[in-house]
Every structure is written in structure tokens, then in C-alpha cells.
VMD Tcl script that draws the C-alpha trace (Angstrom):
set ca {
  {-60.08 -75.08 24.64}
  {-59.11 -74.71 28.30}
  {-58.93 -78.49 28.82}
  {-56.67 -78.90 25.80}
  {-54.22 -76.31 27.15}
  {-54.31 -77.90 30.58}
  {-53.61 -81.33 29.11}
  {-50.68 -79.99 27.06}
  {-49.26 -78.34 30.17}
  {-49.58 -81.57 32.17}
  {-47.93 -83.56 29.38}
  {-45.07 -81.08 29.35}
  {-44.61 -81.43 33.10}
  {-44.72 -85.22 32.83}
  {-42.09 -85.26 30.08}
  {-39.86 -82.85 32.00}
  {-40.12 -85.01 35.10}
  {-39.28 -88.16 33.12}
  {-36.28 -86.40 31.57}
  {-35.07 -85.28 35.01}
  {-35.31 -88.83 36.36}
  {-33.43 -90.20 33.35}
  {-30.69 -87.62 33.83}
  {-30.36 -88.47 37.52}
  {-30.08 -92.17 36.67}
  {-27.38 -91.44 34.12}
  {-25.40 -89.35 36.60}
  {-25.81 -92.08 39.21}
  {-24.54 -94.74 36.81}
  {-21.53 -92.60 35.89}
  {-20.73 -91.98 39.56}
  {-20.97 -95.68 40.40}
  {-18.79 -96.57 37.41}
  {-16.15 -94.05 38.47}
  {-16.22 -95.30 42.07}
  {-15.79 -98.87 40.83}
  {-12.85 -97.86 38.62}
  {-11.21 -96.04 41.50}
  {-11.62 -99.09 43.75}
  {-10.07 -101.34 41.09}
  {-7.16 -98.91 40.67}
  {-6.46 -99.04 44.41}
  {-6.70 -102.84 44.46}
  {-4.35 -103.14 41.49}
  {-1.88 -100.81 43.15}
  {-1.90 -102.92 46.32}
  {-1.55 -106.13 44.33}
  {1.45 -104.74 42.45}
  {3.11 -103.83 45.76}
  {2.47 -107.35 47.09}
  {3.99 -108.89 43.95}
  {7.08 -106.72 44.28}
  {7.49 -107.76 47.91}
  {7.08 -111.45 47.06}
  {9.62 -111.22 44.26}
  {12.16 -109.44 46.44}
  {11.68 -111.98 49.27}
  {12.16 -114.99 47.03}
  {15.39 -113.62 45.50}
}
mol new
graphics top color blue
foreach p $ca { graphics top sphere $p radius 0.5 }
foreach p [lrange $ca 0 end-1] q [lrange $ca 1 end] { graphics top cylinder $p $q radius 0.2 }
display resetview
């Protein structure tokens, strides 16, 4: 009886740990995605400014 309870407790800990790792990975992926989007936004903004300058210079 004691061993069965101990095994159930260990399984619960193992599952909780796996869930915590999965959650951390998900948060990490979301953070990386948001950082990538922000970087692309900045690059697009700079590129638009460069295009405006080129168009005004050629006119």
C-alpha cells in the first residue's frame, strides 16, 4: 500500500514538472516571436524612411 502511494506521488511530481517545462517553453516561444515581430517593425520603419528619402532626392 505504501509503495503504491509513493509511486502515485512521484508520478504526480513528474507530471507537474513536465507541465512546468512545457509552459516555460511556450512562454519562451511567445517572447521570441514578439521580439522578432518588434525587430521586423523597426526594420520596416527604417526601410520606409529610406524609401521616402530616395523618392524625395530623385524628384
